[in-house]
C-alpha positions in Angstrom: 57.5 124.7 124.5 60.7 124.4 126.6 61.5 127.3 128.9 64.1 129.7 127.7 66.0 132.6 129.3 68.1 135.5 128.0 71.6 134.5 128.9 73.9 137.5 129.6 76.9 135.3 128.8 75.9 134.6 125.2 73.6 137.7 124.7 70.8 135.5 123.4 67.7 133.6 124.5 68.5 130.0 125.2 66.5 126.9 126.0 67.1 125.6 129.5 69.1 122.3 129.5 70.0 121.5 133.1 73.3 119.8 133.9 71.3 117.1 135.7 68.0 116.2 134.0 64.9 117.4 135.9 67.0 119.4 138.5 68.1 123.0 138.4 70.7 124.6 140.6 70.4 128.4 141.2 72.7 130.8 143.0 71.4 134.3 143.9 73.7 137.0 145.0 72.1 138.0 148.3 72.2 141.2 150.3 75.1 142.8 152.1 73.5 143.0 155.5 74.8 146.4 156.8 71.5 148.2 156.3 67.8 147.7 155.3 67.1 146.5 151.8 65.1 149.0 149.8 62.5 148.3 147.2 65.1 148.5 144.4 66.9 145.6 146.0 63.7 143.6 146.3 62.8 143.9 142.7 65.6 141.4 142.1 64.5 139.0 144.8 60.9 139.1 143.5 62.2 138.2 140.0 64.3 135.3 141.2 61.4 134.1 143.3 59.3 134.0 140.1 62.1 132.1 138.4 62.1 129.5 141.1 58.3 129.3 141.3 58.1 128.9 137.5 60.6 126.0 137.5 58.7 124.3 140.3 55.5 124.8 138.4 57.0 123.1 135.3 58.0 120.1 137.4 61.7 120.7 138.0 63.4 120.0 141.3 65.1 123.3 142.4 68.2 123.7 144.6 68.3 127.4 145.4 71.3 128.9 147.3 71.6 132.6 148.4 74.3 134.2 150.5 74.5 136.9 153.1 77.5 139.1 152.6 78.6 139.9 156.2 82.3 140.7 155.6 84.6 141.9 152.8 82.3 144.1 150.8 84.2 147.4 150.6 82.4 150.7 149.9 83.9 151.0 146.4 82.4 147.6 145.4 86.0 146.8 144.4 89.2 146.8 146.4 89.2 150.3 148.0 87.3 151.9 150.9 86.0 150.7 154.2 84.4 147.4 154.8 80.6 148.1 154.8 80.0 145.8 157.8 82.9 147.3 159.9 81.7 150.9 159.0 78.1 150.1 160.1 79.3 148.5 163.3 81.3 151.5 164.2 78.5 153.9 163.3 75.9 152.0 165.5 78.3 151.1 168.2 77.6 147.4 167.9 79.4 144.1 167.0 79.5 143.4 163.3 77.8 140.1 164.0 74.9 142.0 165.7 74.6 144.3 162.7 74.5 141.3 160.3 71.9 139.5 162.4 69.6 142.5 162.8 69.6 143.4 159.0 69.4 139.8 157.8 66.3 139.3 160.1 64.8 142.5 158.7 65.4 141.2 155.1 63.7 137.9 155.9 60.7 139.6 157.4 60.3 141.8 154.3 60.8 138.8 152.0 58.1 136.9 153.8 55.7 139.9 153.3 56.5 139.8 149.6 55.7 136.0 149.4 59.3 135.2 148.5 60.0 131.5 149.1 63.0 131.0 151.4 66.0 129.5 149.5 67.0 125.9 149.9 70.2 127.1 151.5 71.1 130.5 153.0 74.8 130.8 153.7 76.9 133.5 155.4 80.4 134.6 154.2 81.7 134.6 157.8 80.8 130.9 158.2 82.7 129.9 155.1 86.2 131.3 155.6 87.8 127.9 155.3 86.2 127.3 151.9 87.3 130.8 150.7 90.9 130.2 151.8 90.9 126.8 150.1 89.7 128.5 146.8 92.4 131.1 147.0 95.0 128.3 147.6 93.7 126.5 144.5 94.1 129.6 142.4 97.6 130.1 143.9 98.5 126.5 142.9 97.2 127.1 139.4 99.3 130.3 139.0 96.6 132.9 139.0 97.7 134.9 142.1 100.3 137.4 143.3 101.0 139.1 146.5 101.1 142.9 147.3 101.6 144.8 150.5 97.8 144.8 151.1 96.7 141.4 149.9 96.6 138.5 147.5 95.4 139.5 144.1 94.1 137.7 141.0 96.1 138.2 137.9 93.5 138.7 135.2 96.1 138.6 132.4 96.5 134.9 133.2 92.8 134.3 132.3 92.3 134.9 128.6 88.5 134.9 128.9 88.4 137.7 131.4 85.6 140.1 130.6 83.6 137.7 128.5 80.4 138.3 130.6 80.5 142.1 130.4 82.4 142.0 127.0 85.1 144.4 128.1 88.9 144.2 128.3 91.4 146.2 130.4 91.9 148.3 127.3 88.1 148.7 127.0 87.6 150.3 130.3 85.8 153.6 130.0 88.3 156.4 129.1 88.9 158.6 132.1 87.4 156.0 134.6 89.3 156.1 137.9 91.1 152.9 138.5 93.2 152.6 141.6 96.2 150.7 140.5 98.3 150.7 143.6 100.5 147.6 143.2 98.1 145.9 140.8 99.7 144.5 137.7 96.6 145.1 135.6 93.6 147.4 135.9 91.1 144.5 136.2 93.0 142.6 138.8 91.1 142.1 142.1 91.7 141.2 145.7 91.1 137.6 146.8 92.4 138.1 150.4 93.0 141.5 152.1 95.5 141.9 154.9 94.5 143.7 158.1 96.2 147.1 158.1 96.3 147.2 161.9 95.9 143.7 163.4 93.2 143.7 166.1 91.5 146.9 164.9 89.0 145.1 162.7 86.2 143.1 164.4 86.3 140.5 161.6 89.7 139.1 160.7 91.1 135.6 160.4 94.5 133.8 160.2 95.4 132.5 156.7 98.4 131.1 154.9 99.2 134.6 153.8 98.7 136.4 157.1 95.9 137.9 159.2 93.1 139.4 157.2 89.7 138.9 155.6 88.3 137.6 152.2 87.6 139.8 149.2 84.0 140.3 148.3 84.0 138.2 145.1 85.6 135.1 146.5 82.7 134.3 148.9 80.2 133.8 146.1 82.4 131.4 144.2 83.3 129.4 147.3 79.7 129.1 148.7 77.9 128.5 145.4 80.3 125.8 144.4 80.1 124.2 147.9 76.4 123.8 147.7 75.8 123.5 143.9 79.0 121.9 142.7 81.9 123.1 140.6 79.5 123.6 137.7 75.8 124.6 138.0 72.9 125.9 136.0 71.8 129.4 136.8 73.4 132.4 138.5 71.2 135.5 139.1 71.8 139.1 140.2 71.4 142.7 139.3 72.8 144.1 136.1 75.2 146.3 138.2 77.1 143.1 139.0 77.9 142.2 135.4 81.0 144.3 134.8 82.9 143.6 138.0 81.5 141.1 140.6 80.2 138.4 138.3 83.1 138.7 135.8 85.5 138.2 138.8 83.4 135.2 140.0 83.8 133.5 136.6 87.6 134.2 136.5 88.3 132.8 139.9 86.0 129.8 139.7 87.1 128.7 136.2 90.7 129.4 137.2 90.4 127.2 140.3 88.2 124.4 138.9 89.3 124.3 135.3 85.7 123.7 134.2 84.0 125.9 131.5 81.5 127.2 131.7 81.4 127.4 135.5 77.7 128.6 135.1 75.6 127.8 132.1 73.0 130.7 132.3 73.5 134.1 133.8 70.3 136.1 134.5 70.3 139.8 135.3 67.5 142.1 136.3 67.3 145.7 135.2 67.2 148.6 137.8 64.2 150.1 139.5 64.5 153.7 138.6 63.1 157.0 140.0 62.9 159.9 137.6 65.3 158.1 135.3 68.0 157.4 137.9 68.9 154.1 139.5 67.4 153.6 143.0 70.3 152.9 145.4 71.3 153.0 149.1 74.2 155.2 148.2 71.7 157.9 147.1 69.7 157.4 150.3 67.5 154.7 148.8 63.9 155.3 148.1 61.6 153.3 150.3 61.8 150.2 152.4 58.8 147.8 152.5 58.0 149.1 156.0 58.0 152.7 154.7 55.7 151.8 151.9 53.3 150.2 154.4 53.4 153.6 156.3 52.2 155.2 153.0 49.2 152.8 152.9 50.7 150.2 150.5 51.1 146.5 151.2 54.2 144.4 150.2 52.0 142.5 147.7 50.9 145.8 146.1 54.6 146.3 145.3 55.0 142.7 144.1 52.1 143.2 141.7 53.7 146.5 140.5 56.9 144.6 139.7 55.2 141.8 137.9 53.7 144.3 135.5 57.1 144.9 133.8 59.5 142.3 132.4 62.4 141.8 134.8 65.0 142.8 132.2 63.3 146.2 131.5 63.9 149.2 133.7 61.0 149.9 136.0 60.3 153.5 136.8 58.9 154.0 140.3 56.5 156.6 141.6 53.9 156.5 144.4 51.3 157.4 141.7 52.3 154.3 139.6 52.3 152.2 142.7 48.8 153.5 143.6 47.6 152.4 140.1 49.1 148.9 140.7 47.4 148.8 144.2 44.0 149.6 142.7 44.4 147.0 140.0 45.5 144.4 142.5 42.5 145.2 144.7 40.2 144.7 141.8 41.8 141.3 141.1 41.3 140.2 144.7 37.7 141.4 144.7 37.0 139.3 141.6 38.5 136.3 143.4 36.4 137.0 146.5 33.3 137.3 144.4 34.1 134.0 142.6 34.5 132.2 146.0 30.8 133.0 146.7 29.7 131.1 143.6 29.3 127.4 142.9 28.7 127.3 139.1 30.9 125.1 137.1 31.6 125.0 133.3 34.7 123.8 131.6 35.2 124.8 128.0 38.1 124.5 125.5 39.4 127.9 126.8 40.3 126.2 130.1 43.3 124.3 128.5 44.0 127.3 126.2 44.6 129.6 129.2 46.9 127.1 130.9 48.9 126.8 127.7 49.0 130.6 127.3 50.1 131.2 130.8 52.9 128.6 130.6 54.0 129.9 127.3 54.4 133.4 128.8 56.5 132.2 131.7 58.5 129.9 129.5 59.4 132.9 127.4 62.0 134.4 129.7 59.6 134.9 132.6 57.2 137.2 130.9 55.1 138.1 133.9 53.3 141.0 132.2 51.9 138.6 129.6 51.1 136.1 132.3 49.1 138.7 134.2 47.2 139.4 131.0 46.3 135.7 130.7 45.1 135.7 134.3 42.8 138.7 133.6 41.5 137.2 130.4 40.7 134.0 132.3 38.7 135.8 135.0 36.7 137.8 132.4 35.8 134.9 130.3 32.0 134.5 130.6 32.2 131.0 129.1 34.0 129.6 132.0 32.4 128.6 135.3 33.4 130.2 138.6 35.0 127.0 139.9 37.1 126.7 136.7 38.2 130.3 136.9 39.3 129.9 140.5 41.1 126.7 139.7 43.1 128.4 137.0 43.7 131.6 139.0 45.1 129.6 142.0 47.3 127.5 139.7 48.7 130.6 138.0 49.2 132.2 141.4 51.6 129.5 142.5 53.9 131.2 140.1 52.9 134.9 140.6 52.8 134.7 144.4 50.0 137.2 145.0 48.2 135.3 147.7 44.9 135.0 145.8 43.8 131.8 147.6 43.9 133.8 150.9 41.9 136.8 149.5 38.9 137.5 151.8 36.4 140.2 152.0 37.2 142.7 154.8 34.8 142.6 157.7 32.4 145.5 157.5 31.7 147.3 160.8 28.9 149.7 159.8 27.2 152.1 162.2 24.1 150.8 163.9 21.9 153.2 161.9 23.2 151.8 158.6 22.6 148.2 159.7 19.0 149.2 160.8 18.4 150.6 157.3 19.8 147.4 155.7 17.4 145.3 157.9 14.5 147.6 156.9 15.3 147.2 153.3 15.4 143.5 153.7 11.9 143.6 155.1 10.7 145.7 152.2 12.2 143.3 149.7 10.5 140.3 151.4 7.2 142.2 151.1 8.1 143.0 147.5 7.8 146.7 148.3 10.3 147.7 145.6 9.6 151.4 145.9 10.5 151.4 149.6 13.5 149.1 148.9 14.9 151.6 146.4 14.3 154.6 148.7 16.1 152.9 151.6 19.0 152.0 149.2 19.3 155.6 148.2 19.3 156.7 151.8 22.1 154.2 152.6 24.1 155.6 149.7 23.6 159.1 150.8 25.2 158.2 154.1 28.3 156.8 152.3 27.5 153.1 152.0 26.6 150.9 149.1 24.3 147.9 149.3 24.3 145.3 146.6 21.8 142.5 145.9 23.4 139.0 145.3 22.1 135.4 145.3 23.3 135.2 148.9 21.5 138.3 150.0 22.4 141.9 150.6 26.1 142.9 150.7 27.2 146.1 152.2 30.4 148.0 151.5 31.8 151.5 152.0 31.0 153.9 149.2 
């Protein structure tokens, strides 16, 4: 069965047919690095990591590009407000470049904890100003731009397909929605290059053919994705909040400049992480960072398991109670793997291939991680399969799921000396086949808060 995704552009599930056979180019909208990324942000990056892992598992060569927005993202997410990087720099009394370095490093540390594979190319907006200027010039040459007192704008009336991703038009904007027109010709027009209001006041500004200023937020993604993936590529990913503005603008400016349609074949969007029904966002104070979850006693992989339990296109409601449930289930999974590692029995049945096929079918069906987890659990519970075969399948599946199962190890037990003395005494009783004494000592150990189990390899002790 070929892999298929729900394509936001066509509103239907479509079989993947890469532009270049056997190779897939992916662009992921990366973070604006003015603050820590919260767990709502990371739901998206986990989803796109699973996408990449799935394609690699299926034998594709993957070229994955992700950006860091370190200039041009205004607080309105459109063309008004302060630059988020400039605002953060002023607040913390640092250089904008220092802010970007600190928060991009923090993002990478959290991504590593979450077992997110580093993209093939990570690019920064500030290091691609030349490419962004060139793209604006191409749009200017093709007749898509006009100049106002505060910048160079894209004239969406010149692009008949504008709004095709979000399926809206200028007339279709929500009634009563506040749209700052200023000198815009149309409600949906957007800035490609913004002029510096007071030259020298901003930390980040560059000379351009139109004057001193800085790039608009949308232009960076078009410029950098096309530089590293070509003027047409396969997959563009991002959160569903980008559909209506950011990604529609990317399409308009890229197809306007390059004249190639479609610019991107498949658009994949994840649904929000929610809390009590509302979207989790930094503007509302966020919810938790990965470090804050760790302070609550959860690991990053507990959170990854939590995310995998729900399809990426469905809203995922977060609570510490729900995360606790995922943590406990993930712990049981690791314990099963640890136990299997102590065994050497081997038995391969027809179900071995069946589980492989079922797992692949789940992932090929628009990355159905919830179903894939169910296949993993069925595999481990199958009494007909040998321990070696179960581990082989679990480790293969985990190359996609990214839960670190191959590294699962029993925690070292540091029991009090009196408990260890009782364990030794019980072992002596067992050797003498004094089962009455053995049971009595076991009950005594349990009364002190410990559990001793009898296995083929001998007694195993764990906290009760």
